C-alpha positions in Angstrom: 0.0 -0.1 -0.1 0.9 3.7 -0.4 2.0 5.1 3.0 -0.5 6.7 4.9 0.1 10.0 6.9 -2.3 11.0 9.6 -2.1 14.8 11.0 -3.7 15.3 14.3 -3.9 18.2 16.8 -2.7 16.4 19.6 -0.9 13.5 20.8 -4.1 11.3 22.1 -5.9 11.7 18.7 -2.8 10.8 16.9 -2.4 7.8 18.6 -6.0 6.7 18.6 -6.3 7.1 15.0 -2.8 5.6 14.1 -3.9 2.3 16.4 -6.9 1.7 14.1 -4.5 0.8 11.6 -2.3 -1.0 13.5 -5.0 -3.4 14.5 -5.5 -4.1 10.9 -1.6 -5.4 10.6 -0.3 -2.2 9.2 2.8 -0.9 11.1 2.3 2.4 12.4 4.6 5.3 14.2 3.3 8.3 16.0 5.6 11.3 15.5 5.3 13.3 19.2 7.1 16.6 17.7 6.0 17.6 14.4 9.3 19.7 14.0 11.3 16.1 13.8 9.4 14.7 10.7 11.6 12.8 8.7 12.1 10.0 6.1 10.3 6.9 7.2 11.2 3.7 5.8 9.4 0.2 6.7 6.3 1.4 8.2 2.9 1.9 6.5 1.3 4.5 8.7 2.7 7.7 10.1 0.8 9.9 12.5 1.9 13.1 13.2 1.0 15.3 16.3 0.9 18.8 15.4 0.2 19.9 18.9 -2.2 22.5 17.7 -5.4 22.4 19.3 -5.1 25.3 21.8 -2.7 27.5 19.5 -4.1 30.6 17.7 -6.0 29.9 14.2 -3.2 31.3 12.3 -0.6 29.3 14.1 -2.6 26.2 13.3 -3.0 27.0 10.0 0.5 27.6 9.2 1.9 24.4 11.4 -0.6 22.0 9.5 0.5 23.6 5.8 4.1 23.3 6.7 4.0 19.5 7.9 1.5 18.4 4.9 4.0 20.0 2.8 6.8 18.3 4.5 5.3 14.8 4.3 4.6 15.4 0.8 8.1 15.9 -0.1 8.9 12.8 1.8 6.8 10.8 -0.7 3.5 10.2 1.3 0.4 10.2 -0.9 -2.3 9.1 1.1 -3.5 11.6 4.2 -6.0 11.5 6.8 -7.1 14.7 8.8 -7.8 13.5 12.5 -10.3 15.6 14.3 -11.7 15.4 17.6 -15.0 13.6 17.6 -16.7 16.6 19.4 -15.1 19.1 16.9 -12.7 21.0 19.7 -9.9 22.9 18.2 -9.0 24.9 15.0 -10.9 22.5 12.5 -11.5 24.9 9.8 -8.1 26.3 9.6 -6.5 23.0 9.8 -8.8 21.5 7.3 -8.2 24.7 4.8 -4.3 24.0 5.4 -4.2 20.6 4.4 -6.5 21.0 1.4 -4.5 24.0 0.1 -0.9 22.4 0.8 -2.1 18.9 -0.9 -4.3 21.1 -3.8 -7.3 18.8 -2.9 -10.2 20.2 -4.3 -12.8 18.9 -1.5 -12.9 17.1 1.9 -15.4 15.0 3.2 -16.0 15.2 7.3 -17.3 12.4 9.1 -16.6 13.5 13.1 -18.7 10.5 14.2 -17.4 8.0 16.7 -20.5 5.8 17.5 -18.4 3.6 19.7 -18.1 6.4 22.1 -21.5 8.1 21.6 -20.5 10.5 19.1 -23.2 10.5 16.2 -23.8 13.3 13.6 -27.7 13.3 12.4 -29.2 16.1 10.0 -25.8 17.8 10.4 -26.2 17.9 14.0 -23.4 16.4 16.4 -24.6 15.0 19.5 -23.2 13.0 22.4 -25.2 10.1 23.4 -24.6 9.2 27.0 -26.2 5.7 28.2 -27.1 5.2 31.5 -28.8 2.2 32.6 -31.2 1.1 30.0 -31.6 4.8 28.6 -29.8 7.3 26.7 -29.9 10.9 26.4 -28.5 12.7 23.5 -26.7 16.1 24.3 -26.6 18.5 21.5 -23.2 19.7 20.7 -23.2 21.8 17.4 -24.1 22.3 13.7 -21.0 20.6 12.0 -21.0 23.0 9.0 -20.8 25.9 11.0 -17.7 24.6 12.4 -16.1 23.3 9.5 -16.8 26.2 7.2 -13.4 27.7 6.1 -15.0 30.9 4.9 -18.4 32.6 5.4 -19.1 32.4 1.9 -18.1 28.6 1.2 -21.2 26.5 1.1 -21.0 23.4 3.0 -23.1 20.6 1.8 -24.6 17.9 4.3 -25.6 14.1 3.4 -27.8 12.8 5.8 -28.7 9.2 6.9 -31.1 8.6 4.2 -28.2 9.5 1.6 -25.7 6.9 3.3 -27.9 4.2 3.6 -28.6 4.1 0.1 -25.6 2.2 -0.2 -22.1 3.0 -1.2 -22.2 3.1 -5.0 -25.1 5.8 -4.5 -22.8 7.7 -1.9 -20.2 7.4 -4.1 -22.2 9.3 -6.9 -23.5 12.0 -4.5 -19.7 13.0 -3.8 -18.7 13.0 -7.1 -22.2 15.2 -7.9 -21.4 17.5 -5.2 -17.7 18.0 -6.4 -18.6 18.5 -9.8 -21.0 21.4 -8.7 -18.2 23.0 -7.3 -19.0 22.0 -3.5 -15.5 22.0 -1.6 -16.9 20.8 2.1 -19.4 18.0 2.8 -20.5 17.1 6.2 -21.8 13.5 6.0 -24.1 11.9 9.1 -23.3 8.6 10.5 -24.8 7.0 13.8 -23.2 3.4 13.5 -20.1 1.7 12.3 -22.1 0.3 9.5 -22.6 3.9 8.3 -18.7 4.9 8.8 -17.9 1.5 6.9 -20.3 2.5 4.1 -18.9 6.1 3.7 -15.4 4.7 4.0 -16.0 2.5 1.2 -17.7 5.3 -0.9 -14.9 7.4 -0.6 -12.2 4.8 -1.4 -14.2 4.2 -4.8 -14.2 8.1 -5.7 -12.1 8.6 -9.0 -11.1 12.3 -8.1 -8.9 13.0 -5.2 -10.5 14.5 -1.7 -9.1 14.7 1.6 -10.6 12.4 4.4 -11.6 14.3 7.7 -12.7 12.5 10.8 -12.3 11.1 14.2 -10.7 7.7 14.8 -14.2 6.1 14.1 -14.0 6.9 10.4 -10.1 5.8 10.6 -11.1 2.5 12.0 -13.1 1.8 8.8 -10.4 2.8 6.0 -8.6 -0.3 6.1 -11.7 -2.3 5.5 -12.6 -0.2 2.7 -9.1 -0.6 1.3 -9.5 -4.4 1.1 -13.3 -3.8 -0.2 -12.2 -1.6 -2.9 -9.1 -3.8 -3.7 -10.7 -6.9 -4.2 -13.3 -5.2 -6.4 -10.6 -4.3 -8.8 -8.8 -7.5 -8.5 -12.1 -9.2 -9.7 -12.0 -7.1 -12.8 -8.8 -8.5 -13.6 -9.1 -11.5 -15.9 -6.3 -13.6 -17.7 -3.0 -14.9 -17.5 0.1 -14.0 -19.3 3.5 -15.6 -19.5 6.8 -13.6 -20.1 10.2 -14.8 -20.7 12.9 -12.6 -21.6 15.9 -15.4 -20.5 17.8 -17.0 -23.2 18.7 -19.9 -20.8 18.0 -23.2 -22.8 16.1 -25.0 -20.0 13.3 -21.8 -20.3 13.2 -22.3 -24.1 12.3 -26.0 -23.6 9.6 -25.3 -20.4 8.1 -22.5 -23.2 7.9 -25.1 -26.0 6.1 -27.3 -23.4 4.0 -25.0 -22.4 2.7 -24.0 -25.8 1.0 -27.6 -25.6 -1.3 -26.2 -22.8 -4.7 -25.4 -23.7 -5.5 -21.9 -25.3 -2.0 -20.7 -25.3 -0.6 -18.6 -28.1 2.9 -18.1 -28.6 4.0 -14.1 -29.2 7.6 -13.3 -30.2 9.1 -10.1 -30.0 11.4 -9.3 -33.1 14.6 -8.4 -31.2 15.9 -6.9 -34.7 13.4 -4.3 -34.5 14.2 -3.2 -30.8 18.1 -3.2 -31.9 17.5 -1.0 -35.0 15.3 1.6 -33.3 12.0 0.6 -34.8 10.8 -0.4 -30.9 7.5 1.7 -31.3 6.2 -0.2 -34.3 7.1 -3.4 -32.4 5.6 -2.2 -29.7 2.1 -1.3 -31.0 2.4 -5.0 -33.0 2.9 -6.9 -29.7 0.3 -5.2 -28.0 -2.2 -5.7 -30.4 -1.4 -9.5 -30.7 -1.6 -9.5 -26.4 -5.0 -7.8 -26.4 -6.5 -10.1 -29.2 -5.2 -12.9 -27.1 -6.6 -12.2 -23.9 -9.9 -10.8 -25.3 -10.3 -14.1 -27.0 -9.5 -15.9 -23.5 -6.2 -17.2 -24.4 -3.1 -16.9 -22.5 -0.2 -15.0 -24.3 3.5 -16.6 -23.9 5.6 -13.4 -24.5 9.2 -14.7 -25.6 12.0 -12.8 -27.4 12.4 -14.4 -31.0 16.2 -15.1 -30.0 14.9 -17.6 -27.3 13.5 -20.3 -29.5 16.4 -20.2 -32.1 18.7 -23.2 -32.6 21.8 -22.9 -30.1 23.9 -25.0 -32.8 23.6 -22.6 -35.9 26.4 -20.8 -37.1 25.1 -17.5 -35.8 24.9 -18.5 -32.5 28.3 -16.7 -31.4 27.2 -13.4 -33.1 23.3 -14.1 -31.1 25.2 -14.2 -27.6 27.2 -11.1 -28.5 24.0 -9.0 -29.6 22.2 -10.2 -26.4 25.0 -8.7 -24.1 25.0 -5.8 -26.3 21.4 -4.9 -26.1 19.9 -6.9 -23.5 18.9 -4.1 -21.4 17.0 -2.9 -24.3 14.8 -5.9 -24.7 14.1 -6.1 -20.8 13.3 -2.5 -21.1 10.6 -3.3 -24.2 9.3 -6.4 -22.0 8.9 -4.1 -19.0 7.1 -1.6 -21.0 4.6 -4.0 -22.6 3.6 -5.8 -19.6 3.0 -2.3 -17.7 0.5 -1.3 -20.5 -1.1 -4.6 -20.7 -1.7 -4.6 -16.8 -2.9 -0.8 -16.7 -5.4 -0.9 -19.6 -6.3 -4.9 -20.1 -5.8 -6.0 -16.4 -4.4 -9.3 -15.2 -5.1 -11.7 -12.7 -1.6 -13.6 -13.3 1.6 -13.0 -14.5 4.3 -15.4 -15.0 8.0 -14.2 -15.7 10.8 -16.3 -16.3 14.4 -14.7 -16.1 15.7 -12.8 -13.3 16.8 -9.7 -15.0 13.5 -9.8 -17.0 11.8 -9.9 -13.6 13.6 -7.3 -12.1 12.9 -4.6 -15.3 9.4 -5.8 -15.2 8.9 -5.1 -11.6 10.9 -1.6 -11.5 8.8 -0.5 -14.5 5.6 -1.6 -12.8 6.3 0.5 -10.0 5.6 -2.1 -7.4 7.1 -1.9 -4.1 6.7 -5.4 -2.5 5.7 -8.9 -3.1 3.3 -10.4 -0.4 4.2 -14.2 -0.6 1.7 -16.6 -0.5 3.2 -20.1 -1.5 5.8 -22.2 -3.2 4.0 -23.7 -6.7 6.9 -25.6 -7.5 10.4 -26.3 -5.9 12.0 -22.8 -6.2 8.8 -21.2 -7.8 7.1 -18.9 -5.7 3.5 -17.2 -6.0 2.7 -13.8 -4.4 0.6 -10.8 -4.9 2.2 -7.5 -6.0 1.9 -4.4 -3.8 2.1 -0.9 -4.9 1.1 1.3 -8.1 -1.8 0.1 -10.3 -0.8 -3.7 -9.5 -1.9 -4.5 -6.2 -3.5 -7.9 -5.7 -1.9 -9.2 -8.9 -0.6 -12.8 -8.8 3.4 -13.0 -9.6 5.0 -15.8 -10.1 8.9 -15.5 -10.4 11.2 -18.4 -12.1 14.7 -18.0 -12.5 15.8 -18.9 -16.1 17.7 -22.1 -15.2 15.4 -23.2 -12.7 12.5 -26.2 -13.1 11.8 -29.3 -15.3 10.8 -29.0 -18.9 7.3 -29.2 -17.8 7.5 -26.6 -14.9 6.1 -23.8 -16.5 3.1 -25.8 -17.6 2.6 -27.3 -14.3 2.7 -23.5 -13.1 -0.2 -22.7 -15.6 -2.4 -25.7 -14.2 -1.7 -24.5 -10.2 -2.7 -20.8 -10.7 
């Protein structure tokens, strides 16, 4: 996942928002001093305490703006503005600071924390205190009046009726309000199920927005990530095999694989890449792969040099060419794979060859592989993490590993 930065106005808020992600397995740290924000490696969530709840509004704005700016420079792309569930502090100023620092066009504000009796209904924040068998809601404030960043800025309110129409309808309402020029949206929620629907609807948005809320909404964001990621994965279809190695073992495995039902050999003309005609070759190969996937076949993409007879007189010349131009070919394979995954979608990607695998993974922009199991000795499968590839199964195989039928068995086991 992309690293998430939480910006909270006090330490307890930074901690109770951060722990919502830790309980889902995301490594999380709380930064006590906002002036010590620094590069963070090996963690998923950084929660920063700006200690700005009780400072003057202009100081809070400047502090939050600068922290958001620094976090962006450190590479953070996901952000959450943690606010007090009773809306204490410099709410409007800090939301405005984050929106302007991150250049986000609108914010969705959900203060509710039902687990602690904080609910919002018809735009009004209330605290429900339970005593015995009765409960008495205490009115706190009208949310739009608190989050308004300027008198002339309109705030839309989405009620429980809007929320409970479902996630898809709620996503559409968010989008319609954004397109109408609304920059602040306050949303009702009186139960954890409401927060879950709101979180999923926000995750489905195709336009960037700032999520603003208490630990209640924060606790439902990891669930939303998993739900939407699975939806995207379910849309992915097909398997593709890519081999960039020249090792004879892989050549034999490719020949065996072509006996597997619905496979189609697609050879890359390396001479065209060497001679600078790579754009034309890219379009040709891309078209053949797309046609194969659309027809339900498995494209097996290899270099034309892989299946050439090594006993030919030109074998030595071929070896010299590969040493000289090999990086051009692996870059080409990376580029074509990236295009197919982004535009066509894949469920499974099988790669043979160490250099080819490294090049493709770098081109795809994945940050890690979540290993699942070993399909065959020395041939693992895992899920890609990062970029547009989250959830795609990746099988990696060293060029010289396996028996003649290993790649065919891999296809059978996927």
